[in-house]
Biopython code that builds the backbone (N, CA, C, O; Angstrom):
import numpy as np
from Bio.PDB.StructureBuilder import StructureBuilder

atoms = [
    (1, "MET", "N", (110.191, 93.463, 146.601)),
    (1, "MET", "CA", (109.771, 94.829, 146.826)),
    (1, "MET", "C", (108.247, 94.877, 146.898)),
    (1, "MET", "O", (107.558, 94.256, 146.089)),
    (2, "GLU", "N", (107.744, 95.602, 147.848)),
    (2, "GLU", "CA", (106.307, 95.742, 148.048)),
    (2, "GLU", "C", (105.746, 96.763, 147.073)),
    (2, "GLU", "O", (106.146, 97.927, 147.087)),
    (3, "MET", "N", (104.814, 96.328, 146.221)),
    (3, "MET", "CA", (104.184, 97.226, 145.260)),
    (3, "MET", "C", (102.679, 97.321, 145.470)),
    (3, "MET", "O", (101.967, 97.869, 144.628)),
    (4, "THR", "N", (102.192, 96.793, 146.588)),
    (4, "THR", "CA", (100.772, 96.854, 146.874)),
    (4, "THR", "C", (100.325, 98.308, 146.914)),
    (4, "THR", "O", (100.950, 99.145, 147.565)),
    (5, "GLY", "N", (99.260, 98.591, 146.225)),
    (5, "GLY", "CA", (98.728, 99.949, 146.201)),
    (5, "GLY", "C", (99.265, 100.799, 145.059)),
    (5, "GLY", "O", (98.863, 101.951, 144.903)),
    (6, "ALA", "N", (100.179, 100.238, 144.253)),
    (6, "ALA", "CA", (100.711, 101.013, 143.127)),
    (6, "ALA", "C", (99.580, 101.290, 142.140)),
    (6, "ALA", "O", (98.862, 100.376, 141.735)),
    (7, "ARG", "N", (99.428, 102.548, 141.759)),
    (7, "ARG", "CA", (98.452, 102.940, 140.743)),
    (7, "ARG", "C", (99.216, 103.222, 139.455)),
    (7, "ARG", "O", (99.898, 104.239, 139.330)),
    (8, "TRP", "N", (99.091, 102.316, 138.514)),
    (8, "TRP", "CA", (99.839, 102.394, 137.269)),
    (8, "TRP", "C", (99.099, 103.254, 136.255)),
    (8, "TRP", "O", (97.872, 103.213, 136.163)),
    (9, "ARG", "N", (99.863, 104.033, 135.497)),
    (9, "ARG", "CA", (99.312, 104.827, 134.395)),
    (9, "ARG", "C", (100.309, 104.762, 133.249)),
    (9, "ARG", "O", (101.511, 104.594, 133.456)),
    (10, "THR", "N", (99.788, 104.897, 132.044)),
    (10, "THR", "CA", (100.675, 104.916, 130.886)),
    (10, "THR", "C", (101.392, 106.254, 130.851)),
    (10, "THR", "O", (100.770, 107.305, 131.008)),
    (11, "ALA", "N", (102.683, 106.214, 130.648)),
    (11, "ALA", "CA", (103.478, 107.442, 130.608)),
    (11, "ALA", "C", (102.972, 108.345, 129.485)),
    (11, "ALA", "O", (102.579, 107.863, 128.423)),
    (12, "THR", "N", (102.983, 109.651, 129.724)),
    (12, "THR", "CA", (102.427, 110.600, 128.769)),
    (12, "THR", "C", (103.160, 110.615, 127.440)),
    (12, "THR", "O", (102.560, 110.971, 126.427)),
    (13, "ARG", "N", (104.411, 110.249, 127.402)),
    (13, "ARG", "CA", (105.177, 110.247, 126.157)),
    (13, "ARG", "C", (105.173, 108.899, 125.437)),
    (13, "ARG", "O", (105.830, 108.749, 124.406)),
    (14, "SER", "N", (104.445, 107.923, 125.965)),
    (14, "SER", "CA", (104.361, 106.631, 125.298)),
    (14, "SER", "C", (103.480, 106.757, 124.064)),
    (14, "SER", "O", (102.564, 107.579, 124.023)),
    (15, "SER", "N", (103.764, 105.940, 123.066)),
    (15, "SER", "CA", (102.966, 105.994, 121.841)),
    (15, "SER", "C", (101.619, 105.319, 122.059)),
    (15, "SER", "O", (101.468, 104.488, 122.955)),
    (16, "ASN", "N", (100.654, 105.678, 121.243)),
    (16, "ASN", "CA", (99.305, 105.119, 121.353)),
    (16, "ASN", "C", (99.069, 103.972, 120.381)),
    (16, "ASN", "O", (97.929, 103.533, 120.227)),
    (17, "ASN", "N", (100.104, 103.478, 119.724)),
    (17, "ASN", "CA", (99.918, 102.444, 118.714)),
    (17, "ASN", "C", (100.031, 101.027, 119.276)),
    (17, "ASN", "O", (100.155, 100.074, 118.507)),
    (18, "GLY", "N", (99.992, 100.872, 120.583)),
    (18, "GLY", "CA", (100.083, 99.552, 121.181)),
    (18, "GLY", "C", (101.500, 99.034, 121.310)),
    (18, "GLY", "O", (101.717, 97.909, 121.761)),
    (19, "GLY", "N", (102.455, 99.839, 120.921)),
    (19, "GLY", "CA", (103.853, 99.430, 120.968)),
    (19, "GLY", "C", (104.561, 99.970, 122.176)),
    (19, "GLY", "O", (104.116, 99.760, 123.304)),
    (20, "ASP", "N", (105.629, 100.646, 121.966)),
    (20, "ASP", "CA", (106.584, 101.106, 122.969)),
    (20, "ASP", "C", (105.955, 101.926, 124.097)),
    (20, "ASP", "O", (106.009, 103.156, 124.080)),
    (21, "CYS", "N", (105.368, 101.249, 125.062)),
    (21, "CYS", "CA", (104.731, 101.944, 126.175)),
    (21, "CYS", "C", (105.363, 101.541, 127.505)),
    (21, "CYS", "O", (105.723, 100.383, 127.720)),
    (22, "VAL", "N", (105.484, 102.509, 128.368)),
    (22, "VAL", "CA", (105.873, 102.227, 129.740)),
    (22, "VAL", "C", (104.761, 102.699, 130.646)),
    (22, "VAL", "O", (104.012, 103.619, 130.316)),
    (23, "GLU", "N", (104.668, 102.059, 131.784)),
    (23, "GLU", "CA", (103.711, 102.450, 132.805)),
    (23, "GLU", "C", (104.482, 102.946, 134.015)),
    (23, "GLU", "O", (105.556, 102.440, 134.338)),
    (24, "VAL", "N", (103.919, 103.935, 134.670)),
    (24, "VAL", "CA", (104.562, 104.572, 135.809)),
    (24, "VAL", "C", (103.594, 104.553, 136.989)),
    (24, "VAL", "O", (102.403, 104.818, 136.832)),
    (25, "ALA", "N", (104.111, 104.240, 138.151)),
    (25, "ALA", "CA", (103.357, 104.358, 139.404)),
    (25, "ALA", "C", (104.151, 105.305, 140.292)),
    (25, "ALA", "O", (105.246, 104.978, 140.749)),
    (26, "ASP", "N", (103.582, 106.479, 140.528)),
    (26, "ASP", "CA", (104.297, 107.482, 141.324)),
    (26, "ASP", "C", (103.531, 107.877, 142.581)),
    (26, "ASP", "O", (103.714, 108.971, 143.115)),
    (27, "ASN", "N", (102.675, 106.977, 143.046)),
    (27, "ASN", "CA", (101.870, 107.268, 144.222)),
    (27, "ASN", "C", (102.392, 106.626, 145.514)),
    (27, "ASN", "O", (101.789, 106.791, 146.574)),
    (28, "LEU", "N", (103.498, 105.903, 145.428)),
    (28, "LEU", "CA", (104.044, 105.252, 146.624)),
    (28, "LEU", "C", (105.094, 106.152, 147.274)),
    (28, "LEU", "O", (105.868, 106.797, 146.567)),
    (29, "PRO", "N", (105.134, 106.206, 148.583)),
    (29, "PRO", "CA", (106.077, 107.083, 149.272)),
    (29, "PRO", "C", (107.539, 106.764, 148.945)),
    (29, "PRO", "O", (107.979, 105.625, 149.099)),
    (30, "GLY", "N", (108.274, 107.760, 148.502)),
    (30, "GLY", "CA", (109.713, 107.638, 148.339)),
    (30, "GLY", "C", (110.194, 106.876, 147.132)),
    (30, "GLY", "O", (111.389, 106.602, 147.024)),
    (31, "ARG", "N", (109.303, 106.520, 146.209)),
    (31, "ARG", "CA", (109.761, 105.789, 145.030)),
    (31, "ARG", "C", (108.793, 105.956, 143.859)),
    (31, "ARG", "O", (107.604, 106.226, 144.034)),
    (32, "VAL", "N", (109.345, 105.786, 142.673)),
    (32, "VAL", "CA", (108.587, 105.795, 141.429)),
    (32, "VAL", "C", (108.905, 104.481, 140.722)),
    (32, "VAL", "O", (110.072, 104.144, 140.522)),
    (33, "LEU", "N", (107.875, 103.752, 140.350)),
    (33, "LEU", "CA", (108.045, 102.459, 139.694)),
    (33, "LEU", "C", (107.770, 102.601, 138.204)),
    (33, "LEU", "O", (106.889, 103.361, 137.800)),
    (34, "VAL", "N", (108.524, 101.871, 137.385)),
    (34, "VAL", "CA", (108.367, 101.921, 135.934)),
    (34, "VAL", "C", (108.435, 100.491, 135.403)),
    (34, "VAL", "O", (109.296, 99.709, 135.805)),
    (35, "ARG", "N", (107.512, 100.160, 134.488)),
    (35, "ARG", "CA", (107.514, 98.826, 133.885)),
    (35, "ARG", "C", (107.062, 98.910, 132.428)),
    (35, "ARG", "O", (106.478, 99.905, 131.999)),
    (36, "ASP", "N", (107.339, 97.863, 131.690)),
    (36, "ASP", "CA", (106.927, 97.735, 130.290)),
    (36, "ASP", "C", (105.467, 97.294, 130.267)),
    (36, "ASP", "O", (105.115, 96.283, 130.875)),
    (37, "SER", "N", (104.619, 98.041, 129.571)),
    (37, "SER", "CA", (103.197, 97.709, 129.556)),
    (37, "SER", "C", (102.917, 96.401, 128.818)),
    (37, "SER", "O", (101.878, 95.780, 129.043)),
    (38, "LYS", "N", (103.818, 95.977, 127.949)),
    (38, "LYS", "CA", (103.630, 94.733, 127.204)),
    (38, "LYS", "C", (104.127, 93.518, 127.983)),
    (38, "LYS", "O", (103.807, 92.384, 127.627)),
    (39, "ASP", "N", (104.902, 93.740, 129.038)),
    (39, "ASP", "CA", (105.485, 92.648, 129.824)),
    (39, "ASP", "C", (105.474, 93.047, 131.299)),
    (39, "ASP", "O", (106.523, 93.251, 131.910)),
    (40, "ARG", "N", (104.295, 93.151, 131.843)),
    (40, "ARG", "CA", (104.131, 93.665, 133.210)),
    (40, "ARG", "C", (104.804, 92.814, 134.273)),
    (40, "ARG", "O", (105.104, 93.308, 135.360)),
    (41, "ASP", "N", (105.043, 91.555, 133.979)),
    (41, "ASP", "CA", (105.714, 90.680, 134.940)),
    (41, "ASP", "C", (107.207, 90.562, 134.659)),
    (41, "ASP", "O", (107.905, 89.799, 135.327)),
    (42, "GLY", "N", (107.698, 91.306, 133.682)),
    (42, "GLY", "CA", (109.083, 91.185, 133.250)),
    (42, "GLY", "C", (110.078, 91.958, 134.079)),
    (42, "GLY", "O", (111.278, 91.894, 133.811)),
    (43, "GLY", "N", (109.631, 92.670, 135.053)),
    (43, "GLY", "CA", (110.532, 93.430, 135.915)),
    (43, "GLY", "C", (110.075, 94.865, 136.065)),
    (43, "GLY", "O", (109.346, 95.393, 135.226)),
    (44, "THR", "N", (110.506, 95.475, 137.126)),
    (44, "THR", "CA", (110.120, 96.847, 137.445)),
    (44, "THR", "C", (111.362, 97.621, 137.845)),
    (44, "THR", "O", (112.158, 97.163, 138.665)),
    (45, "LEU", "N", (111.518, 98.780, 137.268)),
    (45, "LEU", "CA", (112.593, 99.689, 137.675)),
    (45, "LEU", "C", (112.077, 100.551, 138.809)),
    (45, "LEU", "O", (110.904, 100.924, 138.827)),
    (46, "THR", "N", (112.941, 100.867, 139.749)),
    (46, "THR", "CA", (112.581, 101.714, 140.881)),
    (46, "THR", "C", (113.514, 102.912, 140.927)),
    (46, "THR", "O", (114.736, 102.767, 140.888)),
    (47, "PHE", "N", (112.926, 104.090, 141.009)),
    (47, "PHE", "CA", (113.657, 105.349, 141.096)),
    (47, "PHE", "C", (113.258, 106.070, 142.373)),
    (47, "PHE", "O", (112.133, 105.912, 142.849)),
    (48, "THR", "N", (114.160, 106.855, 142.928)),
    (48, "THR", "CA", (113.737, 107.814, 143.951)),
    (48, "THR", "C", (113.006, 108.928, 143.195)),
    (48, "THR", "O", (113.221, 109.091, 141.994)),
    (49, "PRO", "N", (112.156, 109.687, 143.865)),
    (49, "PRO", "CA", (111.490, 110.787, 143.170)),
    (49, "PRO", "C", (112.469, 111.777, 142.531)),
    (49, "PRO", "O", (112.223, 112.257, 141.424)),
    (50, "ASP", "N", (113.574, 112.087, 143.213)),
    (50, "ASP", "CA", (114.570, 113.003, 142.638)),
    (50, "ASP", "C", (115.223, 112.416, 141.394)),
    (50, "ASP", "O", (115.413, 113.117, 140.400)),
    (51, "ALA", "N", (115.567, 111.132, 141.447)),
    (51, "ALA", "CA", (116.179, 110.481, 140.286)),
    (51, "ALA", "C", (115.194, 110.419, 139.122)),
    (51, "ALA", "O", (115.591, 110.595, 137.970)),
    (52, "TRP", "N", (113.923, 110.174, 139.405)),
    (52, "TRP", "CA", (112.906, 110.140, 138.347)),
    (52, "TRP", "C", (112.767, 111.516, 137.684)),
    (52, "TRP", "O", (112.710, 111.614, 136.458)),
    (53, "ARG", "N", (112.713, 112.568, 138.490)),
    (53, "ARG", "CA", (112.612, 113.922, 137.915)),
    (53, "ARG", "C", (113.812, 114.223, 137.025)),
    (53, "ARG", "O", (113.661, 114.818, 135.958)),
    (54, "ALA", "N", (114.998, 113.818, 137.454)),
    (54, "ALA", "CA", (116.204, 114.035, 136.650)),
    (54, "ALA", "C", (116.142, 113.221, 135.361)),
    (54, "ALA", "O", (116.519, 113.717, 134.300)),
    (55, "PHE", "N", (115.675, 111.990, 135.438)),
    (55, "PHE", "CA", (115.553, 111.124, 134.267)),
    (55, "PHE", "C", (114.579, 111.728, 133.252)),
    (55, "PHE", "O", (114.875, 111.772, 132.058)),
    (56, "VAL", "N", (113.436, 112.187, 133.718)),
    (56, "VAL", "CA", (112.423, 112.771, 132.833)),
    (56, "VAL", "C", (112.904, 114.096, 132.242)),
    (56, "VAL", "O", (112.582, 114.417, 131.099)),
    (57, "ALA", "N", (113.666, 114.859, 133.008)),
    (57, "ALA", "CA", (114.152, 116.157, 132.533)),
    (57, "ALA", "C", (115.306, 116.028, 131.556)),
    (57, "ALA", "O", (115.531, 116.949, 130.771)),
    (58, "ALA", "N", (116.045, 114.933, 131.568)),
    (58, "ALA", "CA", (117.250, 114.794, 130.744)),
    (58, "ALA", "C", (117.004, 115.032, 129.247)),
    (58, "ALA", "O", (117.784, 115.758, 128.629)),
    (59, "PRO", "N", (115.971, 114.464, 128.642)),
    (59, "PRO", "CA", (115.764, 114.734, 127.204)),
    (59, "PRO", "C", (115.505, 116.210, 126.905)),
    (59, "PRO", "O", (115.880, 116.700, 125.840)),
    (60, "ARG", "N", (114.882, 116.904, 127.814)),
    (60, "ARG", "CA", (114.654, 118.345, 127.628)),
    (60, "ARG", "C", (115.985, 119.102, 127.630)),
    (60, "ARG", "O", (116.170, 120.055, 126.873)),
    (61, "GLN", "N", (116.906, 118.663, 128.492)),
    (61, "GLN", "CA", (118.209, 119.308, 128.567)),
    (61, "GLN", "C", (119.029, 119.037, 127.309)),
    (61, "GLN", "O", (119.751, 119.915, 126.836)),
    (62, "ILE", "N", (118.921, 117.844, 126.775)),
    (62, "ILE", "CA", (119.673, 117.470, 125.569)),
    (62, "ILE", "C", (119.152, 118.242, 124.362)),
    (62, "ILE", "O", (119.933, 118.625, 123.491)),
    (63, "GLY", "N", (117.842, 118.475, 124.300)),
    (63, "GLY", "CA", (117.232, 119.145, 123.155)),
    (63, "GLY", "C", (117.489, 120.635, 123.075)),
    (63, "GLY", "O", (117.121, 121.264, 122.082)),
    (64, "ARG", "N", (118.101, 121.213, 124.075)),
    (64, "ARG", "CA", (118.339, 122.665, 124.078)),
    (64, "ARG", "C", (119.496, 123.048, 123.215)),
    (64, "ARG", "O", (119.825, 124.230, 123.111)),
]
sb = StructureBuilder()
sb.init_structure("model")
sb.init_model(0)
sb.init_chain("A")
sb.init_seg("    ")
for serial, (resi, resn, name, xyz) in enumerate(atoms, 1):
    if name == "N":
        sb.init_residue(resn, " ", resi, " ")
    sb.init_atom(name, np.array(xyz, "f"), 0.0, 1.0, " ", f" {name:<3s}", serial, name[0])
structure = sb.get_structure()
């Protein structure tokens, strides 16, 4: 998968203690990439933008 140009950022809900962090790149057309910040070469998940929005919204729906 081509990831050239991906701009990675730490997810807003990741902890700041150097532990459980994910990075997200949402600047590529038609996809959102997610990886573990501690193991950047360990694999990347790919979501469509709609699937990513649903994934991010799910915890909000559960908490209601």
